[in-house]
N, C-alpha and C positions, 0 to 999 in steps of 0.2 A: 190433453185432458187435464183439467185443473184439480186441485186438492179436494174440493168439495164433491166433485163427481167421483173421483177415485174412492173417497171415503164411503159413499153410498154403495158402490159396487163391492168394496171390501166387506162392508157390513153384511151385505147379502151373501157373499161367499162364505163368511164366517158362520152364517146361519143355515145356508143351503149349499153344502159343499158340492163341487163337481165330481167328487169321488162317489161311485155307487157302492152300495153294500154288497155282501156276498150273493144276495138273490137278484142283484141287478136293479135295485131301486134307489131312489134318492131319499135321504133322511134329513129332516130339520134337526139342527142342534138346539134351536130355540124356537119352537113352533108358536109360542105366544106372540111373537112379533108379526106373524103372518096370518093369524086367525081371521083378521078382518078382510083378508083377500081370498079366503077359501069359502067355498059353498057351505053354508051352514056352520061356519067357523071351524070346519074340519077339512083338511086336505087328505083324502083317502087314497089317492093314487098319484102316480108320478106326473101325469098331465096337470092335475090340480096343483101340485107343488111348483111345477115350472110356471104355470099361469100365475100363481100367487107371487112368485119372484118377479115376474114381468110387471104385474100390477103394482107391486111395491115400488119398483123403479119409476114407473110412470107417475105414480102418486108422489114420489119424492121430488120429482122435477117439475111436474105440471099441476100440482094440486091447487095452489093459490097464487095470487099475483106476486106476493113477496118472493116466493121461491122462483117463480118464472122469471121475474125481472133480474134477480141476482145471479141465477145459474143458467137456466135454460136459454134466456134471451141472448146471453153473452157467449154461448157455445152452441152453435147450430148443429153440431155433430151428436148431440145426446141421443136422438132417436136412432141414429146409426149404431151407437154403442149398445143400446138396448136390443136392437135387432141382432147384432153380432153375438151378444150374450145368449139370447134366446136360441139362435141357430146352433151355437156351441153346445148348449145343454141338450138340445134335441138330437144332435149328431152323436154325442156320447151315449145317450140312452139307447138310441136306435142301433148303433154299432155294437154295444155291449150285449144287448138282448138278441141281436142277430147271431152273434157268435157264442152265446152262453152254453150251448150244447156241444161246441167244438173245442178244439185244443186250447187249454188254459194259457199256454205260452203265447199263442197268437194274440189272444185277448189282451194280455197284460203287456206284451212287448210292442205290438204294432198299432193297436187302436189309439193309445194316447199320442203316439207319434203322428199318425195320420190325421187325427183331429186337430192337432196343433198346426200342422202344415196346410190343412184345408182352409183354416181361417186365417 
């Protein structure tokens, strides 16, 4: 993965962290960057936030010819990277919400470990 690709993923992670809040939801640190990718310029739920992140990445790499020729065409793994990111975000959300009524120690000790080792 080259520096341009890493930067886009890092920008996304800085705006939409993979850490869920206490209620088990994702939060944007800077929602303004993603309004264009949300329904009605507002991401009201986690599915909308994850979808906005995915659309942001697709737009960043495949929006126009200049970006496609410089980044996407030279690195055929970009779609795989986006799918891995999407899978990771869904796994974290699903695992956290599945266990949110169970033991706190299990949630915080084992779910991050499992998610990292699944991917």
